[in-house]
MIVEXSE-16818 format. One record per residue (C-alpha): x, y, z. Coordinates in steps of 0.2 Angstrom, whole numbers, plus 5000, padded with zeros to 4 digits. Layout:
# MIVEXSE-16818
XYZ;...
***
This chain:
# MIVEXSE-16818
563553525495;564753665499;565053725517;564353895513;562753815505;562553715521;562553865532;561253945521;560153815528;560953795546;561453965551;561954045567;560154105569;559653915571;560653885586;560054045595;559054025611;557754135619;557554125638;556054155648;556254345648;556454355630;558354375630;559354295616;560954185619;561954045612;562753895620;564653885618;564753695613;563453725600;564453875593;565953765594;565153645583;564553775571;566253855569;567053675566;568153675581;568453485586;569453525602;568453605616;570053665625;570553755609;568853835608;568953885627;570553985623;569554085610;568154115622;569454175635;570254295622;568454365618;568154395636;569754495638;569254595622;567554625629;568354695646;569554805636;568254875624;566854925636;566554985653;564954895655;564954765668;563954625659;563854435662;564254405644;564754225648;563854115661;564453945665;563153805665;563253625667;562653515652;562153335655;562753205642;562653015640;564352925640;564752775630;564252665645;562552745646;562952845662;562553025663;563953155666;563953345666;565153445656;565553625657;564653735644;564353925643;562854035640;563454175628;562754345624;562754405606;564154535609;565354395616;564854285601;565354425590;567054445598;567254255598;567154245579;568254395578;569554295588;569254125579;570254045565;570154165550;570554025538;568853935541;567553985529;566253965542;567154085553;567054215540;565154185539;565054205557;565954365558;564754435545;563254365554;563654435571;564254605564;562554625556;561654575572;562654695582;562254825569;560354785570;560454815589;561254985586;559855035574;558554995587;559355125599;559155265586;557655375586;556255265580;555755405568;557455395559;557255215554;556555155537;554955065536;555854895534;556954935549;555454985559;554654815554;556154715560;556254815576;554354785580;554454605575;555854575586;554854645601;553354545597;554354385596;555054415614;553354475621;552354335613;553554215622;553154295638;551354305635;551254115631;552154085648;550854195657;549454105648;550153935652;550153995671;548354045669;547853875663;547853895644;548053735635;547353775618;548553915612;547753925595;546153965603;546954095615;547854185601;546354185590;545354275604;546554415604;546554425585;544654425585;544554565597;545854675587;545254625569;543354645571;543054455573;544354385561;545354235566;547154205562;546554095547;545454235541;546854365542;547954245532;546654215519;546354405517;548154435515;548354285503;549754205514;550454035511;550053895523;550953925540;551654085534;551754205549;550454345550;551654455560;552954435546;551754505533;551154675541;551854845542;552554935557;550955025562;549954855562;551454775572;551354915585;549554875588;549854695590;551254725601;550154835612;548854695612;550154565617;550954665631;549354725639;548654555639;550154485648;550054625660;548254595664;548454405666;549854435679;549154585687;547454515690;548054335693;546854265680;546454085681;545553975669;545653955650;544054035646;544454185657;546154205649;545354195632;544054325637;545454445643;546454425627;544854465617;544354615627;546154685626;546154675608;544354745606;544854895618;546354935607;545254935592;544055055600;545555165604;546155165586;544455205580;544155345593;545855425588;545355425569;546655285565;546555155552;545854995557;547154855557;546254755543;546254905532;548154935533;549154885518;550154725517;551954745513;552554685496;553854575504;553754475521;555154495534;555654315529;555954365511;556954515517;557954415528;558354285514;558854425503;560054495516;560754325519;561054295501;561954455500;563054405515;563454235507;563954325491;565054435501;565854295510;566154195493;566954345485;568154375499;
***
């Protein structure tokens, strides 16, 4: 299999991490491997060049690179710590710009991080200026981050059955429908994400459900799985009542987009790969 086809399956998105606050980052040694640098010292030189570029290109004082210790097992079975770096997306973009341009994977990385940077710029525009698909990507990015935070808050409240917990929120917002009910109504495939198959208005309603539930769990120090589930259900139901009171369309009555966000991402990826092959 060609390298470019391998990266169609194992992209830079796959090595992205999300911290407890919903912030994205990459680890330098994983990026080193992805960019096919065998020698860590050579890759560190690329990182240093990227840091210099970052300082020269912006006045923002940002921790683009944070040193972390990474435990590894030696050949003798002992555990040692090696230096690694936690990298923000912008510094990754500059790293691939300073990497060996003769590597096919570097060209793909340059395209990937350029597109990711552009997506971030789009989210900073007036929301009304975005296309419907851009709004969907924007809202979906927010729901992913906030769902992670919600899960942490639910865990701290004592939730163990997360399927039941999330179904409680869906049932409140969707007039008793569970995740399975919603998936069947939308005719989704097995394990296909509901939030990847809804429009921006429906995503916004779910984002409000997620953020308000997290805030309630933390603010009122909710404890106990049944109590947390009840909070999630009631928040969903309250949002539904607000939508109805304001004359809005109920979430279950909103249209399902013709293409899921996964399909749109795949189409965009294929375009990127095609562009790299044609370089």
